[in-house]
C-alpha positions, 0 to 999 in steps of 0.5 A: 363445383364439379361431379365426378361420378358420385363425388362432389369437388368444391374448389379450388377456391381462395380465402383471406389469411386469418391473420389478415382478417376480411380485408387483409392482402395475402391469400391462400388456397383452400384445398378441394374437398370431396363429398360422396353423394352415395354416403349412407344417411348416418354420414350425413352430418359429416359431409354437412360439416365438409360443405360447412367448412368450404362455405366458411373458407369462402370457396368461390366454386360452390355454384349449384344446389348438392343433392343431399338428404332433406334431413341434412339439408335441414341441419344445413339451413338451421345453422346458416345464420349462425355461421353468417353472424359468427364468421370472422369474414363472410364474403358474398362469393360464399353466400350468393351460392349458399342461397341455391342450397337453402332454396332446395330445402322444404319446410316440412310440416311436423306433427304436434308442433307447438309454436308457444312451447318452442318459443319458451324452449328454443327462444328463451321467451317467458311464458307471457311473452311466448303467449303475446308472440304467438298471436303472430305465428300460430300459423307456423307448422315446423320448426324449420324456418325458425330454425334457420333464422335463429343463430344468435345466443339464447338470451339474443334470441330471446331479445330479437323474438320478443321485439319482432316475433315476425323475425322468425318468418324471415327468408334466410335465403332471399332476406337475411343473407343478401342483408349480411352480404351487403352489410358486410360490404359496408365493413361491418363485421359479424359481431356488429351485424349481430348487434344490429339484428338484436336491436332492430330486427324489424328494421333488419328485415326492411328493403333499404337497410344496406342503403340507409346504412351506406348513408348514416356511417360516413355521416356519423364516422363509425358503427360505434357512433351509428349504435349510440345513436341507434340505441337513443332513438331505435326508430332511426332506421325508418326515418325517411331519408329524402324527405327529412333526414338528407334536408335537414343534414344539408341545411346543418351543413350550410350552417357551417357544421361539419359532418364530426359536429352533425354527429355529435349534435345528433347522438345528443338530440337524435330529433335534430335528424328526424324533426320537420326541416322548417323546425330545425330552422327555427332552432338555428334562428333562435341559437343566432339570437343568442348572439352566436353566429353560424360557423362559430366555434360555439354553434353547435353547443348554442344549437344544442342548447336550445333545441326544441325549447320554446322561446319562453323556456330559453327567455326564463333560462336567460332570466335566472342566469341574470338573477343568479349570478348578478349579470346585466343584459349585456354580461348574460349576453357575453356568458352565453356566447362564451359557453352556450351549454350554461343554458342546460345546467340545472338550477341546482347546480348554478346555485352551488357554483354561484355560491362557491364562486361568490362567498368562498372564492370571492369572484366578481360577476363581470369576471364570471360573465367572461370565463363562463365556462368555468361553470362547466366543471364538477363542483366536487371533482375539480372547483373546490378541490383545486381551490383548496390547494391553491389557497393551502400553497399561498397560506404556506408561502409555497406558491411563487406566482399569482395562479387564478382559480380559473387557470388552475381549474383549465389544467389537465389532472396530470399537469395540475398534479406535475405543476401544484402537487408533486413539486411540494412533496418534501415541505407539504408531504400530506398534499397529495393525499389531502387533495385525492380526499377532497376530490372524493367530497371530503375536507381534510383538516388541513383544507379547513382554512380559518 
């Protein structure tokens, strides 16, 4: 920016081509923007719009404060976070000069400013929520700072302020803007950052949020996975990385788990990251006692199955499996090694499957033990409907090979329909309809076998 008389010139700057987004390769020039400093107060809004467009365009030459009127500067502050959280591309070159503009704006005292009314009218809080938040914001004398912070929709603003009233006291220039720059540098989009703010406004104010995401994002594989973990464990960003999280991750890697497996494990059992490292070692030892060695393909499932269970509870689950499926100690060991997640099935689920497999299908205990993953499939959505189809085809001489139920349930839905439904459209035109009905829990007349 340079001053020529009473005119300020912004540019020449560059911004990324809209078609390529924040990471595009093509660039285009931003035309210089001229702003007349001697304009009348009535034109302040127009001048601010020009400044605003220059910032949004990524002009890199904006390096000094603009001596515009106080009312205009207040309006600029009020739109800053909105722009940061809604702009498709926010570069550091555009944000850091913005700090100078923000710091030039004082927060004037507004006579008669009522915090509680502001929380209800502007932030969308209910009266009880506003009364609770007021206790932490009673010192506010002006809406200037909270206005500068708010840049979310009404619903999002209400959620943020309800969770963390102190967020309205956050300094945009010293706290929010640098974090937006850092998070953008990690590849987060504006909607991603807005989502993060709405979920954890208190953590967003912390100094190390950028460094923590710098660690978590590669570990979990994507921001989507990070959000899944954050929603399951809202205190994720408050966990101690160096003393707890990193030692647990290092140990899990030593057990043969890759980052993809660790991500899946921790999304389902978030406390695997935050619990005492010694307890994680005890869980690993318990999984190994099931006969599932470290580094094996089933180790993650075994660890997930016994996570945070006492040895007595694990023993009780093994006893229940033995009694329900008539297994010996050796057979239950085989079943658990083949499919460790069977330990997570409810008693009701196991009872239904045992009755069906023993009394309707006629399978033997040893057969089920060696194919225990058959217990992972839905009774109504897969096991029973596919058994009906196989039995119907066999009874009507339409199956030219000996196909087991286990082989049938392992097929994808597309493969099952193509191999066992479609070839019999002429001989059994009702088969597709009956199969679809069976998948919904119905038992068509053609599947009512004597």
